[in-house]
Each structure stands twice: as structure tokens, then as C-alpha cells.
Backbone as CSV, one residue per row, in Angstrom:
resi,resn,N_x,N_y,N_z,CA_x,CA_y,CA_z,C_x,C_y,C_z
1,MET,75.398,3.902,-90.714,76.289,4.060,-89.582,76.863,2.700,-89.207
2,SER,78.190,2.619,-89.124,78.812,1.354,-88.741,79.399,1.463,-87.352
3,LEU,79.535,0.345,-86.736,80.050,0.281,-85.375,81.190,-0.727,-85.342
4,THR,82.303,-0.353,-84.736,83.433,-1.254,-84.592,83.677,-1.512,-83.109
5,VAL,83.793,-2.770,-82.759,84.065,-3.164,-81.375,85.374,-3.934,-81.365
6,SER,86.288,-3.515,-80.513,87.573,-4.204,-80.377,87.733,-4.667,-78.935
7,THR,88.321,-5.822,-78.757,88.631,-6.311,-77.415,90.095,-6.714,-77.378
8,ARG,90.675,-6.655,-76.194,92.040,-7.132,-76.014,92.216,-7.594,-74.579
9,THR,93.123,-8.484,-74.379,93.435,-8.993,-73.056,94.577,-8.156,-72.480
10,VAL,94.403,-7.714,-71.270,95.429,-6.913,-70.600,95.773,-7.553,-69.269
11,ALA,96.910,-7.169,-68.731,97.330,-7.695,-67.431,96.414,-7.155,-66.331
12,ALA,96.192,-7.956,-65.317,95.376,-7.529,-64.180,96.100,-6.416,-63.436
13,MET,95.321,-5.434,-62.949,95.904,-4.359,-62.161,94.865,-3.825,-61.188
14,LYS,95.340,-3.306,-60.080,94.446,-2.717,-59.101,94.040,-1.343,-59.614
15,LEU,92.763,-1.098,-59.694,92.290,0.196,-60.159,92.122,1.165,-59.000
16,THR,91.455,0.721,-57.978,91.274,1.565,-56.800,90.788,0.709,-55.646
17,ALA,91.005,1.181,-54.446,90.538,0.458,-53.264,90.222,1.457,-52.159
18,VAL,89.148,1.188,-51.459,88.757,2.020,-50.326,88.405,1.085,-49.189
19,ARG,88.908,1.386,-48.007,88.606,0.546,-46.851,87.989,1.409,-45.771
20,ARG,86.882,0.938,-45.225,86.217,1.635,-44.116,85.736,0.611,-43.118
21,GLN,85.769,0.977,-41.846,85.140,0.156,-40.816,83.836,0.839,-40.460
22,VAL,82.744,0.094,-40.571,81.407,0.663,-40.382,80.580,-0.308,-39.547
23,ALA,79.808,0.243,-38.633,78.866,-0.592,-37.887,77.837,-1.165,-38.852
24,ILE,77.287,-2.306,-38.520,76.340,-2.977,-39.411,75.199,-2.051,-39.836
25,GLY,74.658,-1.273,-38.937,73.548,-0.379,-39.281,73.955,0.866,-40.037
26,GLY,75.264,1.143,-40.178,75.710,2.366,-40.825,76.236,2.188,-42.231
27,VAL,76.071,1.021,-42.799,76.606,0.760,-44.128,76.027,1.718,-45.170
28,GLY,74.733,1.953,-45.129,74.098,2.826,-46.121,74.628,4.244,-46.100
29,THR,74.816,4.812,-44.922,75.288,6.195,-44.836,76.786,6.298,-45.088
30,ALA,77.530,5.234,-44.887,78.973,5.271,-45.105,79.342,5.012,-46.562
31,TRP,78.472,4.436,-47.318,78.791,4.012,-48.679,79.147,5.180,-49.578
32,ARG,78.349,6.230,-49.581,78.612,7.351,-50.501,79.938,8.062,-50.200
33,PRO,80.241,8.450,-48.953,81.538,9.097,-48.714,82.727,8.203,-49.108
34,ALA,82.600,6.911,-48.890,83.678,5.996,-49.282,83.822,5.986,-50.797
35,LEU,82.720,5.952,-51.522,82.772,5.980,-52.972,83.327,7.298,-53.474
36,ASP,82.976,8.399,-52.839,83.504,9.699,-53.238,85.020,9.764,-53.119
37,LYS,85.598,8.997,-52.189,87.056,8.968,-52.050,87.708,8.354,-53.280
38,VAL,86.995,7.507,-53.988,87.529,6.893,-55.199,87.867,7.977,-56.229
39,TRP,87.089,9.033,-56.271,87.277,10.060,-57.294,88.258,11.140,-56.865
40,ASP,88.749,11.090,-55.626,89.747,12.066,-55.173,91.093,11.832,-55.805
């Protein structure tokens, strides 16, 4: 079995961004819903 690995340089681009305002103590509970928005 052989394996081929290729690399290339591409231009920088924004893939996704999510912004939320969260109280310091609520970061853990806010993280998953914010991440789920990435897949919408």
C-alpha cells in the first residue's frame, strides 16, 4: 500500500466566524451553541 501526500500554498481566506458576548462564568455553556452555528 502506498501513500501520496501533496501540499500547496493557497491564498488566505476567512472560513467561518462566530461572535458571542458571554459572561465570564458562562463560557462553557455558551461554547457548544456557538460552535453549532458554524455548521448552519
